[in-house]
N, CA and C atoms as an extended XYZ file, in Angstrom:
225
Properties=species:S:1:pos:R:3:atomname:S:1:resname:S:1:resid:I:1 pbc="F F F"
N        -4.023      -28.549       -4.829 N   MET     1
C        -4.334      -26.955       -4.735 CA  MET     1
C        -5.096      -26.683       -6.020 C   MET     1
N        -4.541      -27.105       -7.269 N   GLY     2
C        -5.029      -26.468       -8.589 CA  GLY     2
C        -6.167      -27.497       -8.728 C   GLY     2
N        -6.654      -28.645       -8.330 N   GLU     3
C        -7.859      -29.200       -8.376 CA  GLU     3
C        -8.936      -28.528       -7.681 C   GLU     3
N        -8.428      -28.083       -6.384 N   LEU     4
C        -9.777      -27.368       -5.931 CA  LEU     4
C       -10.079      -26.120       -6.441 C   LEU     4
N        -9.017      -25.185       -7.095 N   VAL     5
C        -9.216      -24.198       -7.817 CA  VAL     5
C       -10.075      -24.277       -9.036 C   VAL     5
N        -9.733      -25.570       -9.690 N   LYS     6
C       -10.692      -25.989      -10.913 CA  LYS     6
C       -12.152      -26.393      -10.541 C   LYS     6
N       -12.106      -26.886       -9.422 N   VAL     7
C       -13.522      -27.344       -9.300 CA  VAL     7
C       -14.423      -26.278       -8.703 C   VAL     7
N       -13.945      -25.133       -8.061 N   ILE     8
C       -14.605      -24.224       -7.602 CA  ILE     8
C       -14.995      -23.373       -8.766 C   ILE     8
N       -13.831      -23.263       -9.648 N   ALA     9
C       -14.049      -22.420      -10.923 CA  ALA     9
C       -15.215      -22.775      -11.722 C   ALA     9
N       -15.290      -23.970      -12.076 N   GLN    10
C       -16.071      -24.937      -13.069 CA  GLN    10
C       -17.608      -24.686      -12.257 C   GLN    10
N       -17.673      -24.779      -11.054 N   ALA    11
C       -19.106      -24.425      -10.513 CA  ALA    11
C       -19.656      -22.867      -10.876 C   ALA    11
N       -18.531      -21.924      -10.997 N   LEU    12
C       -18.794      -20.667      -11.126 CA  LEU    12
C       -19.322      -20.199      -12.645 C   LEU    12
N       -18.776      -20.770      -13.495 N   VAL    13
C       -18.690      -20.208      -14.944 CA  VAL    13
C       -19.806      -20.857      -15.818 C   VAL    13
N       -20.240      -20.476      -16.876 N   ASP    14
C       -20.970      -20.977      -17.818 CA  ASP    14
C       -20.346      -21.995      -18.677 C   ASP    14
N       -19.236      -21.676      -19.081 N   CYS    15
C       -18.264      -22.721      -19.858 CA  CYS    15
C       -17.200      -23.327      -18.937 C   CYS    15
N       -17.439      -24.631      -18.386 N   PRO    16
C       -16.599      -25.075      -17.473 CA  PRO    16
C       -15.672      -25.900      -18.265 C   PRO    16
N       -15.602      -26.228      -19.585 N   ASP    17
C       -14.882      -27.016      -20.265 CA  ASP    17
C       -13.667      -25.951      -20.603 C   ASP    17
N       -13.845      -24.672      -20.664 N   GLU    18
C       -12.568      -23.631      -20.801 CA  GLU    18
C       -11.923      -23.063      -19.694 C   GLU    18
N       -12.343      -23.984      -18.566 N   VAL    19
C       -11.448      -23.606      -17.118 CA  VAL    19
C       -10.149      -24.328      -17.406 C   VAL    19
N        -9.004      -23.655      -17.379 N   VAL    20
C        -7.772      -24.213      -17.264 CA  VAL    20
C        -6.804      -23.795      -16.065 C   VAL    20
N        -6.295      -24.785      -15.257 N   VAL    21
C        -5.635      -24.215      -14.175 CA  VAL    21
C        -4.147      -24.747      -14.375 C   VAL    21
N        -3.180      -24.026      -13.997 N   ASN    22
C        -1.619      -24.217      -14.171 CA  ASN    22
C        -1.216      -24.128      -13.105 C   ASN    22
N        -0.425      -24.834      -12.275 N   GLU    23
C         0.418      -24.928      -10.994 CA  GLU    23
C         1.866      -24.824      -11.337 C   GLU    23
N         2.333      -24.035      -10.600 N   ILE    24
C         3.853      -23.769      -10.644 CA  ILE    24
C         4.272      -23.869       -9.005 C   ILE    24
N         5.122      -24.931       -8.820 N   GLU    25
C         5.553      -25.341       -7.455 CA  GLU    25
C         6.957      -24.803       -7.182 C   GLU    25
N         7.206      -24.013       -6.227 N   GLY    26
C         8.402      -23.430       -5.648 CA  GLY    26
C         8.676      -24.223       -4.392 C   GLY    26
N         9.754      -23.824       -3.820 N   ASN    27
C        10.374      -24.398       -2.332 CA  ASN    27
C         9.250      -24.080       -1.359 C   ASN    27
N         8.708      -22.990       -0.941 N   GLN    28
C         7.913      -22.572       -0.238 CA  GLN    28
C         6.436      -22.140       -0.590 C   GLN    28
N         6.373      -22.015       -1.885 N   SER    29
C         5.308      -21.503       -2.143 CA  SER    29
C         4.655      -22.122       -3.500 C   SER    29
N         3.352      -22.288       -3.787 N   ILE    30
C         2.651      -22.445       -4.814 CA  ILE    30
C         2.120      -21.546       -5.657 C   ILE    30
N         2.333      -21.043       -7.002 N   ILE    31
C         1.414      -20.310       -7.781 CA  ILE    31
C         0.531      -21.069       -8.663 C   ILE    31
N        -1.146      -20.536       -8.306 N   VAL    32
C        -1.925      -21.363       -9.056 CA  VAL    32
C        -2.494      -20.183      -10.342 C   VAL    32
N        -2.563      -20.766      -11.533 N   GLU    33
C        -3.006      -19.782      -12.635 CA  GLU    33
C        -4.244      -19.998      -12.899 C   GLU    33
N        -5.392      -19.436      -13.236 N   LEU    34
C        -6.529      -19.490      -13.528 CA  LEU    34
C        -6.926      -18.957      -14.737 C   LEU    34
N        -7.394      -19.653      -15.842 N   LYS    35
C        -7.567      -19.173      -16.868 CA  LYS    35
C        -9.211      -19.516      -17.400 C   LYS    35
N        -9.878      -18.667      -17.526 N   VAL    36
C       -11.312      -19.014      -18.150 CA  VAL    36
C       -11.573      -18.142      -19.172 C   VAL    36
N       -12.933      -18.404      -19.693 N   ALA    37
C       -13.446      -17.780      -20.960 CA  ALA    37
C       -13.569      -16.426      -20.512 C   ALA    37
N       -13.270      -15.396      -21.601 N   PRO    38
C       -13.487      -14.133      -21.534 CA  PRO    38
C       -14.865      -13.555      -20.925 C   PRO    38
N       -15.928      -14.266      -21.197 N   GLU    39
C       -17.177      -13.839      -20.972 CA  GLU    39
C       -17.256      -14.375      -19.233 C   GLU    39
N       -16.759      -15.174      -19.114 N   ASP    40
C       -16.707      -15.690      -17.705 CA  ASP    40
C       -16.066      -14.981      -16.506 C   ASP    40
N       -15.039      -14.002      -17.075 N   MET    41
C       -14.061      -13.425      -16.203 CA  MET    41
C       -14.708      -12.839      -15.018 C   MET    41
N       -15.982      -12.014      -15.403 N   GLY    42
C       -16.669      -11.151      -14.427 CA  GLY    42
C       -17.137      -12.335      -13.155 C   GLY    42
N       -17.910      -13.493      -13.808 N   LYS    43
C       -18.250      -14.438      -12.856 CA  LYS    43
C       -17.154      -14.862      -11.769 C   LYS    43
N       -15.778      -15.171      -12.326 N   VAL    44
C       -14.895      -15.321      -11.179 CA  VAL    44
C       -14.341      -14.207      -10.295 C   VAL    44
N       -14.193      -13.368      -10.688 N   ILE    45
C       -14.006      -12.248      -10.154 CA  ILE    45
C       -14.866      -11.503       -9.287 C   ILE    45
N       -16.006      -10.998       -9.739 N   GLY    46
C       -17.184      -10.874       -8.718 CA  GLY    46
C       -17.126       -9.335       -8.826 C   GLY    46
N       -18.307       -9.012       -7.992 N   LYS    47
C       -18.246       -7.475       -7.767 CA  LYS    47
C       -17.138       -6.905       -6.730 C   LYS    47
N       -16.398       -6.041       -7.221 N   GLN    48
C       -15.179       -5.507       -6.307 CA  GLN    48
C       -14.103       -6.670       -5.708 C   GLN    48
N       -14.159       -7.831       -6.777 N   GLY    49
C       -13.314       -8.906       -6.504 CA  GLY    49
C       -13.578       -9.809       -5.284 C   GLY    49
N       -14.947       -9.694       -4.880 N   ARG    50
C       -15.229      -10.537       -3.611 CA  ARG    50
C       -15.124      -11.931       -3.877 C   ARG    50
N       -15.447      -12.730       -5.080 N   ILE    51
C       -15.520      -14.162       -5.389 CA  ILE    51
C       -13.929      -14.416       -5.337 C   ILE    51
N       -13.164      -13.266       -6.191 N   ALA    52
C       -11.846      -13.792       -6.304 CA  ALA    52
C       -10.954      -13.998       -4.872 C   ALA    52
N       -11.349      -13.140       -4.112 N   LYS    53
C       -11.038      -12.917       -2.544 CA  LYS    53
C       -11.420      -14.137       -1.934 C   LYS    53
N       -12.641      -14.576       -2.163 N   ALA    54
C       -13.041      -15.913       -1.279 CA  ALA    54
C       -12.228      -17.100       -1.800 C   ALA    54
N       -12.093      -17.251       -3.119 N   ILE    55
C       -11.368      -18.275       -3.432 CA  ILE    55
C       -10.035      -18.277       -3.320 C   ILE    55
N        -9.265      -17.206       -2.804 N   ARG    56
C        -7.874      -17.094       -2.369 CA  ARG    56
C        -8.148      -17.424       -0.833 C   ARG    56
N        -9.009      -17.168       -0.175 N   THR    57
C        -9.078      -17.483        1.205 CA  THR    57
C        -9.467      -19.204        1.510 C   THR    57
N       -10.316      -19.402        0.728 N   VAL    58
C       -10.260      -21.015        0.738 CA  VAL    58
C        -9.352      -21.724        0.350 C   VAL    58
N        -8.512      -21.376       -0.759 N   VAL    59
C        -7.152      -22.214       -1.173 CA  VAL    59
C        -5.869      -22.008       -0.029 C   VAL    59
N        -6.050      -20.723        0.728 N   LYS    60
C        -5.019      -20.635        1.523 CA  LYS    60
C        -5.248      -21.266        2.824 C   LYS    60
N        -6.549      -21.272        3.312 N   ALA    61
C        -6.836      -22.369        4.374 CA  ALA    61
C        -6.698      -23.519        4.010 C   ALA    61
N        -6.724      -24.086        2.965 N   ALA    62
C        -6.358      -25.616        2.472 CA  ALA    62
C        -4.898      -25.782        2.584 C   ALA    62
N        -4.136      -24.876        2.229 N   ALA    63
C        -2.591      -25.055        2.038 CA  ALA    63
C        -2.011      -24.829        3.459 C   ALA    63
N        -2.569      -24.249        4.355 N   THR    64
C        -1.983      -23.930        5.691 CA  THR    64
C        -1.587      -25.432        6.356 C   THR    64
N        -2.394      -26.197        6.109 N   LYS    65
C        -2.059      -27.901        6.781 CA  LYS    65
C        -0.737      -28.509        5.983 C   LYS    65
N        -0.492      -28.190        4.699 N   ASP    66
C         0.859      -28.492        4.249 CA  ASP    66
C         1.996      -27.495        4.487 C   ASP    66
N         1.532      -26.300        5.239 N   ASN    67
C         2.817      -25.324        5.401 CA  ASN    67
C         3.213      -24.893        4.132 C   ASN    67
N         2.381      -24.550        3.155 N   LYS    68
C         2.782      -24.039        1.930 CA  LYS    68
C         2.193      -22.748        1.647 C   LYS    68
N         2.475      -21.632        0.960 N   ARG    69
C         2.112      -20.518        0.608 CA  ARG    69
C         1.437      -20.449       -0.764 C   ARG    69
N         0.113      -20.311       -0.787 N   VAL    70
C        -0.260      -20.279       -2.190 CA  VAL    70
C        -0.846      -19.169       -2.658 C   VAL    70
N        -0.465      -18.661       -3.916 N   ILE    71
C        -0.955      -17.356       -4.718 CA  ILE    71
C        -1.718      -17.652       -5.792 C   ILE    71
N        -2.960      -17.143       -5.859 N   VAL    72
C        -3.884      -17.508       -6.952 CA  VAL    72
C        -3.876      -16.337       -7.940 C   VAL    72
N        -3.556      -16.771       -9.194 N   GLU    73
C        -3.574      -15.402      -10.199 CA  GLU    73
C        -4.693      -15.909      -11.168 C   GLU    73
N        -5.530      -14.775      -11.490 N   ILE    74
C        -6.344      -14.996      -12.483 CA  ILE    74
C        -6.047      -14.263      -13.784 C   ILE    74
N        -5.849      -15.119      -14.492 N   ILE    75
C        -5.417      -14.509      -16.146 CA  ILE    75
C        -6.466      -14.490      -17.043 C   ILE    75
């Protein structure tokens, strides 16, 4: 899941080298932390959070085949 978030985020930002994804796995869920450069934060979140919501939707759809719950946090 972390690799999927990283690929999507790198495609959106101006500084793809500064994209850092950290995965924390639990029993039934996975927390994916996404860190980007401060100037790219708006590009990842989008107007009214639309891009962030779309990223979460895509990752959630990919996680359903593993029967896992994924939480994407943008830090």
